[in-house]
C-alpha positions in Angstrom: 0.0 0.0 0.0 1.4 3.4 -0.9 1.3 6.5 1.2 -2.2 7.7 2.1 -3.2 11.2 3.0 0.2 12.9 3.5 -1.2 16.1 4.7 -1.5 18.6 7.6 2.1 19.1 8.1 3.5 16.0 9.7 0.1 14.6 10.7 -1.5 13.3 7.5 1.3 11.1 6.2 0.5 7.4 6.5 3.5 5.1 6.2 3.8 2.3 3.7 3.1 -1.3 4.7 1.1 -4.3 3.7 -1.4 -5.8 6.0 -0.1 -9.1 7.4 -0.3 -11.3 10.4 -3.3 -11.8 12.6 -4.8 -10.0 15.5 -8.2 -10.7 17.1 -10.6 -8.0 18.2 -11.3 -7.7 21.9 -14.8 -7.1 23.0 -15.2 -3.8 24.9 -14.2 -4.4 28.5 -16.3 -3.2 31.5 -14.3 -0.5 33.2 -14.3 0.0 37.0 -12.1 2.1 39.2 -10.8 -0.9 41.0 -9.7 -2.5 37.8 -8.2 0.7 36.3 -6.5 2.3 39.2 -2.7 2.2 39.0 -2.7 1.5 35.3 -0.7 3.4 32.7 -1.7 4.1 29.1 0.5 5.4 26.3 -1.2 7.7 23.8 0.2 8.6 20.4 -0.5 12.3 19.7 0.8 14.9 17.3 3.4 16.5 19.6 4.1 20.2 19.9 1.1 22.3 20.9 -1.1 19.2 20.9 0.9 17.4 23.5 1.1 20.6 25.6 -2.7 21.2 25.4 -3.6 17.5 25.9 -1.4 17.3 28.9 -3.1 20.2 30.5 -6.6 19.5 29.5 -6.8 15.7 29.2 -3.8 13.8 30.5 -3.1 15.3 33.9 -6.7 15.8 35.0 -7.6 12.3 33.9 -4.7 10.9 36.0 -5.8 13.0 39.0 -9.4 11.7 38.7 -8.7 8.0 38.0 -5.2 7.2 39.1 -4.4 6.0 35.6 -1.2 7.5 34.3 -1.3 8.9 30.8 1.8 9.3 28.7 1.7 11.2 25.5 4.1 10.1 22.8 4.7 12.2 19.7 4.9 10.6 16.2 5.6 12.9 13.3 3.5 10.8 10.9 0.4 8.8 11.2 2.1 5.6 12.3 0.2 2.7 10.6 3.3 0.7 10.1 4.2 0.9 13.8 0.7 0.0 14.8 0.7 -3.0 12.6 4.0 -4.1 14.1 2.8 -3.6 17.7 -0.4 -5.6 17.1 1.2 -8.4 15.2 4.0 -8.9 17.8 1.7 -8.0 20.8 4.5 -5.7 22.0 2.5 -2.6 22.8 4.6 0.5 23.0 1.4 2.5 22.7 -2.2 1.6 23.8 -4.1 4.1 21.6 -3.4 6.7 19.0 -4.9 9.9 17.6 -5.2 9.1 13.9 -7.2 10.2 10.8 -10.1 8.5 9.1 -7.9 7.3 6.2 -5.5 5.7 8.7 -8.4 3.9 10.3 -9.6 2.6 6.9 -6.1 1.4 6.1 -5.8 -0.4 9.4 -9.2 -2.0 9.3 -10.0 -2.6 5.6 -8.4 -6.1 5.4 -9.1 -9.4 7.1 -6.9 -8.4 10.0 -8.1 -5.5 12.1 -5.3 -3.6 13.8 -7.7 -1.4 15.8 -10.4 -2.4 18.3 -14.1 -1.4 17.9 -14.6 1.0 20.8 -18.2 -0.1 21.3 -19.0 3.2 23.0 -21.7 4.5 20.7 -24.4 4.2 23.3 -22.4 6.1 26.0 -24.3 9.4 26.6 -21.1 11.5 26.2 -20.0 9.7 23.0 -23.5 9.7 21.5 -23.6 13.5 21.4 -20.7 13.6 18.9 -22.1 13.9 15.3 -21.9 10.7 13.3 -19.8 12.4 10.6 -16.9 12.6 13.1 -17.3 9.0 14.2 -16.1 5.5 13.2 -16.7 2.1 14.8 -12.9 2.1 15.3 -12.4 5.7 16.4 -14.1 8.5 18.4 -13.8 11.9 16.7 -11.7 14.3 18.7 -10.5 16.9 16.3 -11.2 18.3 12.8 -8.5 19.8 10.5 -9.0 21.9 7.5 -7.2 23.0 4.3 -8.2 26.6 3.4 -7.2 29.4 1.0 -5.1 32.1 2.7 -3.9 35.4 1.4 -1.9 38.4 2.4 -4.2 41.3 3.0 -1.6 43.9 2.1 -1.4 42.6 -1.4 -5.1 43.2 -1.9 -5.4 46.5 0.0 -7.8 48.7 -1.9 -8.6 45.9 -4.3 -11.1 43.1 -4.5 -9.9 40.2 -2.4 -10.3 36.4 -3.3 -13.1 34.5 -1.7 -12.9 31.1 -3.4 -10.8 28.5 -5.2 -12.2 29.9 -8.5 -10.6 33.3 -7.5 -7.3 31.5 -6.7 -7.4 30.2 -10.3 -8.3 33.6 -11.7 -4.9 35.1 -12.0 -6.1 38.0 -14.2 -8.5 39.5 -11.6 -6.6 38.4 -8.6 -2.9 38.8 -9.4 -0.2 37.8 -6.9 2.5 35.2 -6.3 0.9 31.8 -5.8 2.1 28.6 -4.1 0.5 25.2 -4.4 1.1 22.0 -2.4 3.4 19.6 -4.2 1.1 16.6 -3.5 -2.1 15.3 -5.0 -4.0 15.3 -1.7 -6.2 18.4 -1.4 -4.7 19.8 -4.6 -6.9 17.7 -6.8 -10.0 18.8 -4.9 -8.9 22.4 -5.1 -8.4 22.2 -8.8 -11.9 20.8 -9.3 -13.5 23.5 -7.2 -11.3 26.1 -9.0 -12.8 24.9 -12.2 -16.3 25.5 -10.9 -17.2 22.0 -9.6 -19.6 22.2 -6.6 -18.4 20.7 -3.4 -21.0 18.0 -3.5 -19.8 16.9 -6.9 -16.1 16.7 -6.3 -16.1 13.0 -5.5 -15.4 10.8 -7.3 -12.8 13.1 -8.8 -12.9 13.8 -12.5 -9.1 13.5 -13.0 -9.1 14.7 -16.5 -10.9 17.9 -15.5 -8.7 18.3 -12.4 -5.5 18.1 -14.5 -6.8 20.4 -17.1 -7.5 22.9 -14.3 -4.0 22.4 -12.9 -2.6 23.0 -16.4 -4.1 26.5 -16.3 -2.6 27.4 -12.9 0.8 25.8 -13.3 2.6 28.6 -15.1 1.6 30.9 -12.3 2.8 28.8 -9.4 5.9 30.5 -7.9 6.5 27.9 -5.2 5.5 24.2 -4.8 5.4 23.8 -1.0 6.1 20.6 0.8 5.8 21.4 4.5 3.6 23.4 6.9 6.7 25.2 8.3 7.5 26.4 4.8 3.9 27.8 4.4 4.1 29.6 7.6 7.4 31.2 6.7 6.3 32.3 3.3 3.1 33.9 4.6 5.0 35.6 7.3 7.7 37.0 5.1 5.4 37.9 2.2 7.2 35.6 -0.2 3.8 34.5 -1.5 0.4 36.3 -1.7 -2.1 33.4 -2.1 -1.7 29.8 -0.9 -3.8 26.7 0.0 -2.7 25.6 3.4 -3.6 23.8 6.6 -5.5 26.4 8.6 -3.2 26.0 11.6 -0.3 27.4 9.6 -2.2 30.4 8.4 -3.3 31.0 12.0 0.3 30.7 13.2 1.3 33.3 10.6 -1.5 35.6 11.9 -0.2 35.1 15.5 3.2 36.2 14.3 1.7 39.4 13.1 1.5 38.7 9.4 -1.4 40.4 7.6 -3.1 37.2 6.6 -6.8 36.4 5.9 -8.3 33.0 5.9 -11.2 31.9 3.5 -13.2 29.2 5.2 -15.6 28.7 2.3 -14.9 25.4 0.5 -12.4 24.4 3.1 -11.4 20.7 2.7 -11.8 19.0 6.1 -11.1 15.7 7.7 -11.2 14.2 11.2 -8.8 12.8 13.8 -10.0 10.0 16.1 -9.0 8.4 19.3 -8.4 4.7 18.3 -7.4 1.8 20.5 -4.8 -0.7 19.3 -6.4 -4.2 18.9 -5.4 -6.5 21.7 -3.9 -4.0 24.1 -4.4 -5.1 27.6 -5.2 -1.6 28.6 -8.3 -1.2 26.4 -10.6 -0.6 29.3 -8.6 2.3 30.6 -8.4 3.7 27.0 -12.1 3.7 26.8 -12.5 5.6 30.0 -9.9 8.1 28.8 -11.8 8.6 25.6 -15.0 9.3 27.4 -13.2 11.7 29.7 -11.6 13.6 26.8 -14.9 13.7 24.9 -16.7 15.9 27.5 -17.8 19.1 25.8 -16.6 21.5 28.5 -13.3 19.7 28.8 -12.9 19.7 25.0 -13.5 23.4 24.9 -10.5 23.9 27.2 -8.2 23.1 24.2 -9.1 26.5 22.8 -7.0 28.1 25.5 -4.1 26.8 23.5 -5.2 26.9 19.9 -8.5 27.1 17.8 -9.3 23.4 18.1 -11.6 21.6 15.7 -13.8 20.4 18.6 -16.2 17.6 17.7 -18.7 18.2 20.4 -21.3 20.9 19.2 -22.0 21.7 22.9 -18.3 22.6 23.4 -19.1 26.0 21.7 -21.2 26.9 24.7 -17.9 27.2 26.6 -15.7 28.8 23.9 -15.2 32.6 23.6 -17.0 33.9 20.5 -13.8 35.5 19.1 -12.1 32.2 19.3 -15.0 30.1 18.2 -15.1 31.7 14.7 -11.6 30.5 14.1 -12.3 26.9 14.9 -12.7 24.4 11.9 -16.0 23.1 13.3 -17.6 26.4 14.0 -21.0 26.0 12.2 -20.4 28.6 9.6 -16.9 27.2 8.8 -17.9 23.5 8.6 -21.1 23.9 6.7 -19.5 25.4 3.6 -16.7 22.9 3.6 -15.8 19.8 1.7 -15.5 16.6 3.8 -12.6 14.5 2.6 -13.7 11.2 1.0 -11.3 8.9 2.7 -12.7 5.9 0.9 -12.0 7.5 -2.5 -8.4 8.1 -1.6 -8.0 4.6 -0.1 -9.0 3.1 -3.5 -7.3 5.6 -5.9 -4.3 7.1 -4.2 -1.6 5.1 -5.9 -2.7 6.0 -9.5 -3.6 9.6 -8.7 -0.3 10.3 -6.9 1.7 8.7 -9.7 -0.2 10.8 -12.3 0.3 14.0 -10.2 4.0 13.4 -9.7 4.5 12.8 -13.4 2.5 16.0 -14.2 4.5 18.2 -11.8 7.8 17.1 -13.5 6.4 17.5 -17.1 
């Protein structure tokens, strides 16, 4: 299997590996304080601000409440190869992981299931999370979005872009452009830039997408490959318009850069808490997931960054000026395009190969 969903800086890359070995699914265990007290669970997260926020909002308070120690371990890429290895050898360096829907599909689409069904759908806390953020193998905890960002100083006194069609319109919206050097998100952007409505993007019309890319290619000043690069270019003014993970545009704003974010037609996907199949600490993992899914507690993440909270009720506890910058704020999510993880699972190899050949042509 080739790479799936290499996106969101270091977080969307899924490593190569073929499904092999065998791992049985455990039935959801019944948790009780007497069984869980004194346990230790290791959680793969994204590192950086996420580890800091989760430590303060989730890990430490959960330990104080239950006596279960939580250790956050950073992995720079969605670690499907590592998860397979842990489950096959039953050597659990981690007990659970924060991973995307494409990663979940990759780890559960074959005969061997490398993740456990959480079995928590009926829990009152979990049941209030919208179904679009859920999976039988993962409880939605965060939404990430790719947006169009631009430098406001470039368009001072001029009409500013508001859509992917405007990004593609170099005549009416001149400026230095940068595009991600990867098929993921870029194919969807090209289709919407050509006028395809969000509800018609999938399955992707590749001929139409590449014809659209042909039009923009001569005007691409930089093909970006990392979130840090995007942040630097927006901050320095090296580029004027760019598709980017919203967290990077927000970081440039925080650094004082005159940057505006276009939420309309944002391309979004979800992160989930997923339990490794066979871990002996599955019961404690489930209790942690329930704890971290509380709306008020989830809202606490916004003290660190504009989190894509998956609990609608969390917005009851988020300051309005912060809420409008969250990916799941109603006005932001409603106009967006949910990533079709199934499409990419089936078509990624051919599309990536075609895109890479096109970039070099």
